[in-house]
C-alpha positions, 0 to 999 in steps of 0.5 A, spaced: 250 834 245 255 839 245 253 841 238 246 842 240 249 847 246 253 850 241 247 851 236 243 854 241 248 859 244 249 861 236 241 862 236 241 866 242 247 870 240 243 871 233 237 873 237 240 878 242 244 881 236 238 882 232 234 885 238 240 890 239 240 892 232 232 893 232 233 897 238 238 902 235 234 902 229 228 904 232 232 909 237 235 913 230 228 913 227 225 916 233 231 921 233 230 923 226 222 924 227 223 928 233 225 936 233 227 936 240 234 938 242 238 935 247 238 938 254 244 934 257 251 932 255 253 930 248 255 923 249 247 921 252 245 924 245 249 918 241 244 913 238 245 907 242 249 910 248 245 906 253 245 900 249 252 900 249 253 902 256 249 897 259 253 892 255 259 894 258 256 895 265 254 888 265 261 885 262 265 889 268 260 886 273 261 879 270 269 880 270 269 884 277 265 878 280 270 873 277 276 876 279 274 878 287 268 873 289 271 867 286 278 867 290 273 869 296 269 863 295 273 857 292 275 852 297 280 846 297 277 840 293 277 836 300 274 841 303 267 837 305 271 831 306 270 828 313 276 829 317 281 823 319 281 821 326 
Protein backbone atom coordinates (compact mmCIF):
# COMPACT_ATOMS: atom_id res chain seq x y z
CA UNK A 1 0.00 0.00 0.00
CA UNK A 2 2.93 2.32 0.60
CA UNK A 3 4.04 1.91 -3.01
CA UNK A 4 0.61 3.03 -4.16
CA UNK A 5 0.78 6.15 -2.00
CA UNK A 6 4.24 6.95 -3.33
CA UNK A 7 3.13 6.54 -6.94
CA UNK A 8 0.08 8.75 -6.36
CA UNK A 9 2.26 11.40 -4.71
CA UNK A 10 4.74 11.32 -7.59
CA UNK A 11 1.90 11.49 -10.10
CA UNK A 12 0.35 14.50 -8.40
CA UNK A 13 3.74 16.22 -8.18
CA UNK A 14 4.29 15.67 -11.89
CA UNK A 15 0.83 17.07 -12.68
CA UNK A 16 1.44 20.19 -10.56
CA UNK A 17 4.90 20.71 -12.05
CA UNK A 18 3.48 20.29 -15.54
CA UNK A 19 0.70 22.79 -14.86
CA UNK A 20 3.21 25.26 -13.42
CA UNK A 21 5.40 24.92 -16.49
CA UNK A 22 2.38 25.36 -18.74
CA UNK A 23 1.31 28.52 -16.89
CA UNK A 24 4.79 30.05 -17.12
CA UNK A 25 4.92 29.20 -20.84
CA UNK A 26 1.51 30.77 -21.41
CA UNK A 27 2.53 33.87 -19.51
CA UNK A 28 5.70 34.21 -21.56
CA UNK A 29 3.82 33.79 -24.84
CA UNK A 30 1.23 36.39 -23.83
CA UNK A 31 3.95 38.84 -22.80
CA UNK A 32 5.83 38.32 -26.08
CA UNK A 33 2.72 39.07 -28.15
CA UNK A 34 1.69 42.01 -25.98
CA UNK A 35 3.24 45.39 -26.72
CA UNK A 36 2.28 46.93 -23.39
CA UNK A 37 4.94 48.34 -21.16
CA UNK A 38 4.65 47.51 -17.52
CA UNK A 39 3.39 50.29 -15.27
CA UNK A 40 4.39 48.63 -12.04
CA UNK A 41 7.57 47.60 -10.30
CA UNK A 42 10.07 45.64 -12.37
CA UNK A 43 9.80 42.55 -10.16
CA UNK A 44 6.09 42.25 -11.03
CA UNK A 45 6.99 42.06 -14.73
CA UNK A 46 9.14 38.98 -14.18
CA UNK A 47 7.57 35.95 -15.86
CA UNK A 48 6.27 33.49 -13.29
CA UNK A 49 6.52 36.01 -10.45
CA UNK A 50 3.03 35.38 -9.10
CA UNK A 51 3.49 31.61 -9.39
CA UNK A 52 6.70 31.73 -7.33
CA UNK A 53 5.17 34.27 -4.92
CA UNK A 54 2.16 32.01 -4.31
CA UNK A 55 4.23 28.88 -3.77
CA UNK A 56 6.62 30.64 -1.37
CA UNK A 57 3.65 32.14 0.50
CA UNK A 58 2.07 28.71 0.92
CA UNK A 59 5.34 27.22 2.17
CA UNK A 60 5.83 30.05 4.67
CA UNK A 61 2.26 29.66 5.94
CA UNK A 62 2.69 25.90 6.37
CA UNK A 63 5.96 26.34 8.29
CA UNK A 64 4.48 29.09 10.48
CA UNK A 65 1.45 26.96 11.27
CA UNK A 66 3.64 24.04 12.23
CA UNK A 67 5.99 26.12 14.39
CA UNK A 68 3.35 28.29 16.09
CA UNK A 69 0.10 26.33 16.19
CA UNK A 70 1.44 22.83 16.81
CA UNK A 71 2.93 23.66 20.24
CA UNK A 72 -0.29 25.49 21.21
CA UNK A 73 -2.57 22.60 20.27
CA UNK A 74 -0.37 19.69 21.31
CA UNK A 75 -1.66 17.65 24.24
CA UNK A 76 -0.09 14.94 26.38
CA UNK A 77 -0.80 11.33 25.48
CA UNK A 78 -3.03 10.83 28.50
CA UNK A 79 -4.90 14.13 28.12
CA UNK A 80 -8.21 12.37 27.40
CA UNK A 81 -7.68 9.55 29.86
CA UNK A 82 -10.16 9.28 32.68
CA UNK A 83 -8.85 10.72 35.94
CA UNK A 84 -7.80 8.19 38.51
CA UNK A 85 -9.75 8.32 41.74
